[in-house]
C-alpha positions in Angstrom: -36.3 -33.4 -20.5 -33.0 -31.4 -20.7 -31.0 -31.2 -23.9 -27.3 -31.2 -23.3 -24.9 -30.2 -26.1 -21.6 -32.0 -25.9 -19.0 -30.5 -28.0 -16.5 -32.9 -29.8 -13.3 -31.0 -28.8 -10.1 -31.3 -30.8 -10.7 -34.2 -33.2 -7.2 -35.3 -33.0 -7.4 -35.8 -29.2 -9.5 -38.1 -27.0 -12.7 -36.0 -27.1 -14.5 -38.0 -29.9 -13.6 -41.4 -28.2 -14.6 -40.6 -24.6 -18.0 -39.3 -25.9 -18.5 -42.6 -27.8 -17.2 -44.5 -24.7 -19.8 -42.9 -22.5 -22.7 -42.8 -25.0 -24.5 -45.9 -23.6 -24.2 -44.4 -20.1 -25.7 -41.2 -21.4 -28.7 -43.0 -22.6 -29.4 -44.4 -19.2 -29.6 -40.8 -17.6 -33.1 -39.9 -16.8 -34.7 -36.9 -18.4 -31.6 -36.0 -20.4 -30.9 -36.0 -24.2 -27.4 -35.6 -25.3 -26.5 -34.2 -28.8 -22.9 -33.9 -30.0 -21.8 -30.8 -31.7 -19.0 -31.8 -34.1 -18.8 -33.9 -37.2 -20.9 -37.1 -37.6 -18.2 -39.0 -39.4 -15.6 -38.4 -36.8 -18.1 -39.7 -34.2 -18.8 -42.7 -36.3 -15.1 -43.6 -36.5 -15.0 -43.1 -32.7 -18.0 -45.5 -32.1 -16.2 -48.0 -34.1 -13.1 -47.6 -32.2 -15.0 -47.9 -28.9 -16.9 -51.0 -30.1 -20.3 -49.5 -29.6 -23.3 -50.1 -32.0 -25.1 -47.1 -30.8 -26.1 -44.3 -33.3 -24.6 -41.2 -31.9 -26.7 -38.2 -32.4 -24.4 -35.5 -33.9 -24.8 -32.2 -35.5 -22.5 -31.1 -38.3 -20.8 -28.0 -37.0 -17.6 -27.9 -38.8 -15.9 -28.2 -42.2 -15.2 -31.7 -43.6 -11.5 -31.1 -43.9 -11.2 -32.2 -40.1 -11.6 -35.7 -41.5 -8.1 -35.5 -43.0 -6.4 -34.6 -39.8 -4.4 -37.4 -38.3 -4.7 -38.4 -34.7 -2.4 -37.0 -32.0 -0.9 -34.1 -33.8 -1.5 -30.2 -33.6 -3.3 -29.1 -36.7 -4.9 -25.6 -37.6 -7.8 -27.5 -39.2 -8.6 -29.1 -35.7 -8.3 -25.6 -34.3 -10.8 -24.1 -36.8 -13.2 -27.0 -36.3 -13.1 -26.8 -32.5 -13.8 -23.0 -32.6 -16.8 -23.5 -35.0 -18.2 -26.0 -32.8 -17.9 -24.1 -29.6 -19.5 -20.9 -31.2 -22.5 -23.0 -32.5 -23.0 -24.6 -29.1 -22.8 -21.3 -27.2 -25.1 -19.7 -29.8 -27.7 -22.5 -29.2 -27.5 -22.4 -25.5 -28.1 -18.6 -25.6 -31.1 -19.2 -27.7 -32.4 -21.9 -25.4 -32.1 -24.6 -28.1 -30.1 -26.6 -25.7 -30.1 -26.3 -21.8 -26.4 -26.6 -21.2 -23.0 -27.1 -22.9 -20.5 -29.7 -22.0 -17.2 -29.4 -23.6 -14.6 -32.0 -24.4 -10.9 -30.8 -24.5 -9.3 -28.7 -27.2 -5.6 -28.1 -27.9 -4.7 -24.5 -27.2 -1.8 -24.6 -29.8 -4.2 -25.9 -32.5 -6.6 -23.0 -31.6 -3.8 -20.5 -31.9 -2.6 -22.1 -35.2 -5.9 -21.5 -36.7 -5.8 -17.9 -35.7 -7.8 -17.8 -32.5 -5.8 -16.1 -29.7 -7.6 -17.5 -26.7 -6.0 -19.3 -23.7 -8.9 -21.7 -23.7 -12.5 -22.5 -23.6 -13.3 -20.3 -20.5 -12.3 -17.0 -22.3 -14.2 -18.0 -25.5 -17.4 -18.6 -23.3 -16.9 -15.4 -21.4 -16.4 -13.2 -24.6 -19.3 -14.8 -26.5 -21.6 -14.2 -23.4 -20.4 -10.6 -23.0 -19.2 -11.4 -19.4 -16.1 -9.7 -17.7 -16.7 -11.2 -14.1 -16.1 -14.9 -14.6 -13.9 -17.7 -13.1 -12.9 -21.3 -13.8 -13.9 -23.7 -11.1 -13.0 -27.3 -10.5 -15.7 -29.2 -8.6 -15.5 -32.6 -7.1 -18.7 -34.1 -5.9 -19.3 -35.7 -2.6 -18.0 -39.3 -2.5 -14.7 -41.1 -1.9 -11.6 -39.2 -0.5 -13.9 -36.2 0.5 -15.4 -35.6 4.0 -17.9 -32.8 3.0 -21.4 -33.5 2.3 -21.8 -31.3 -0.7 -18.4 -31.9 -2.6 -15.6 -29.5 -3.0 -15.2 -26.5 -5.3 -11.9 -24.7 -6.2 -12.2 -21.3 -7.8 -9.2 -19.5 -9.3 -8.4 -15.9 -9.1 -6.0 -16.0 -12.1 -6.3 -18.6 -14.7 -4.3 -19.4 -18.0 -1.5 -16.9 -17.6 2.3 -16.9 -17.3 3.5 -17.0 -13.6 5.3 -13.7 -14.0 1.9 -12.0 -14.7 0.0 -13.3 -11.8 1.1 -10.7 -9.3 -0.3 -7.8 -11.4 -3.6 -9.7 -11.7 -4.3 -10.4 -8.1 -6.1 -7.4 -6.6 -8.5 -6.9 -3.7 -11.3 -6.7 -6.3 -10.3 -9.7 -8.2 -10.0 -11.8 -5.0 -13.3 -10.5 -3.7 -15.1 -11.3 -7.1 -13.9 -14.9 -6.9 -14.9 -15.3 -3.5 -18.5 -14.1 -4.4 -18.7 -16.5 -7.3 -17.6 -19.4 -5.2 -20.3 -18.5 -2.6 -22.9 -18.2 -5.2 -22.2 -21.6 -6.7 -22.0 -23.6 -3.6 -25.4 -22.0 -2.5 -26.9 -23.6 -5.5 -25.3 -27.0 -4.6 -26.1 -26.7 -0.8 -29.6 -25.2 -1.1 -30.5 -21.7 0.1 -32.5 -22.9 3.0 -29.8 -25.1 4.6 -26.6 -23.2 5.6 -24.0 -20.8 4.2 -21.2 -22.2 2.3 -17.8 -22.3 4.1 -15.1 -20.8 2.0 -11.3 -21.1 2.5 -9.0 -18.5 0.9 -5.4 -19.6 -0.2 -2.5 -17.5 0.5 -0.2 -16.5 -2.5 3.2 -16.8 -0.7 4.7 -19.8 1.4 3.4 -19.9 4.9 0.7 -17.2 4.1 3.6 -14.7 3.8 4.8 -15.3 7.4 3.7 -11.9 8.5 5.2 -10.1 5.6 8.7 -11.9 5.6 8.0 -13.7 2.4 5.8 -11.2 0.7 2.9 -8.8 1.7 0.3 -9.7 -0.8 -1.7 -11.4 2.1 -1.6 -8.3 4.2 -2.3 -5.8 1.4 -4.6 -7.7 -0.8 -5.9 -10.9 0.3 -6.9 -10.0 3.9 -9.0 -6.8 2.9 -10.9 -9.0 0.3 -11.8 -11.5 3.0 -12.8 -8.8 5.4 -15.0 -7.2 2.8 -16.6 -10.6 2.0 -17.2 -11.2 5.8 -19.0 -7.9 6.0 -21.3 -8.9 3.2 -22.2 -12.0 5.2 -20.1 -14.6 3.5 -18.6 -17.3 5.6 -14.9 -17.0 4.8 -11.5 -17.9 6.5 -8.1 -17.1 5.4 -5.6 -16.5 3.9 -4.4 -20.1 4.7 -1.2 -21.7 3.6 -1.8 -23.4 0.2 0.1 -26.6 1.4 -2.4 -27.3 4.3 -5.7 -25.6 3.3 -6.7 -28.5 0.8 -6.2 -31.1 3.8 -8.8 -29.2 5.7 -11.0 -28.9 2.6 -10.7 -32.6 1.9 -11.7 -33.4 5.5 -14.9 -31.1 5.1 -14.0 -28.0 6.8 -14.5 -26.0 3.6 -17.1 -26.4 0.8 -15.1 -24.2 -1.6 -11.5 -23.0 -1.7 -10.4 -19.8 -3.6 -6.9 -20.4 -5.1 -4.7 -17.7 -6.4 -3.5 -19.4 -9.6 -4.1 -22.4 -11.8 -1.8 -25.0 -10.5 -2.3 -24.1 -6.8 -5.9 -25.3 -7.2 -5.6 -27.8 -9.9 -3.0 -30.2 -8.6 -4.6 -30.6 -5.2 -8.0 -31.2 -6.5 -6.9 -33.6 -9.3 -5.0 -35.6 -6.8 -8.2 -36.0 -4.8 -10.2 -37.2 -7.8 -8.8 -36.7 -11.2 -11.4 -38.6 -13.2 -14.4 -37.3 -11.1 -13.4 -33.6 -11.4 -15.5 -31.2 -13.4 -14.6 -28.0 -15.0 -17.2 -25.3 -14.5 -17.3 -21.7 -15.8 -18.9 -19.4 -13.2 -20.5 -16.0 -14.0 -22.1 -17.0 -17.3 -25.7 -16.6 -18.4 -25.6 -20.3 -19.6 -24.6 -23.5 -18.0 -21.2 -24.8 -19.2 -19.2 -27.6 -17.7 -16.2 -29.5 -19.0 -13.9 -32.5 -18.4 -10.9 -31.5 -16.2 -8.3 -32.9 -18.4 -6.6 -32.2 -21.8 -6.5 -33.6 -25.2 -4.0 -36.4 -24.3 -2.5 -36.7 -27.7 -0.3 -39.5 -26.4 -3.4 -41.6 -25.7 -5.7 -40.4 -28.6 -7.5 -42.9 -30.8 -6.3 -45.9 -29.0 -9.7 -46.8 -27.4 -8.4 -46.6 -23.8 -9.3 -43.0 -22.7 -11.0 -42.7 -19.3 -14.7 -41.3 -19.5 -15.4 -40.6 -16.0 -14.8 -36.9 -16.0 -17.0 -36.6 -19.1 -19.8 -38.5 -17.2 -19.5 -36.3 -14.3 -19.5 -33.1 -16.3 -22.8 -34.1 -17.9 -24.3 -35.1 -14.6 -23.4 -31.8 -13.0 -24.6 -29.8 -16.2 -28.0 -31.4 -15.8 -28.2 -30.7 -12.1 -27.3 -27.1 -12.7 -29.7 -26.5 -15.5 -32.5 -27.9 -13.4 
């Protein structure tokens, strides 16, 4: 039996209600126990909203002032609560109290208003685990709209950062590190005794730089990283133009794609399967997955939020911790 911690996320957003909406399906998952990390009263309200009679197993991991926060607004109290919940879940995972952590969405502004200067979950997990080499990955399991047998992973070289800072963060070392992380994850999914993962590498510039006419990052940085990965025995191709590589990946040519920046990978994968996509942090000593969407304040506490990404995040977490 695997115990999965599901964090409540920002209480003003859709996190609590998607957990409540998915609760009955959680109970049908074999060999899996779900424990919510958050506030029991928030989860009781979410259960009423989603018209479920199930008693949600919830640990109190934050202050009760969260009960006063209205829905759909940025509030420092939500940021404090979300941060407290995350730290408790990480600590329990490090102590093997739980086997994996699945996170509901937080609001970055609320986190900042509370005094925590993190771009998001990924950086908090990395810091708390003492990890410098990590990456955000979106993963879409095999199924509709995908030709590959093992699903599709997209790993990002740069993440939550302004576009103007991307160029200074893309180096031979950073690209190579993300290629290795993508390969390592897909080996776990495919199985060591089957075949090597096929990894496609995105270009940074239009048309892969057009031989240096539109920028030389492909020649100076990305190609050397790919060459080094190939010498290590990894099955890599690229750099490929970003506007066509995902078509090949969709059709099964690649098991994973390394994107150079956030939107380059996110937009394409979410178009393929917004509500089946799962966010996974690579490089951690613990298993952490998440929904691939935000707090959706415009839809919060209306009882209509989609639960598909959360369900997939839990399924993938169980698979990884096994």
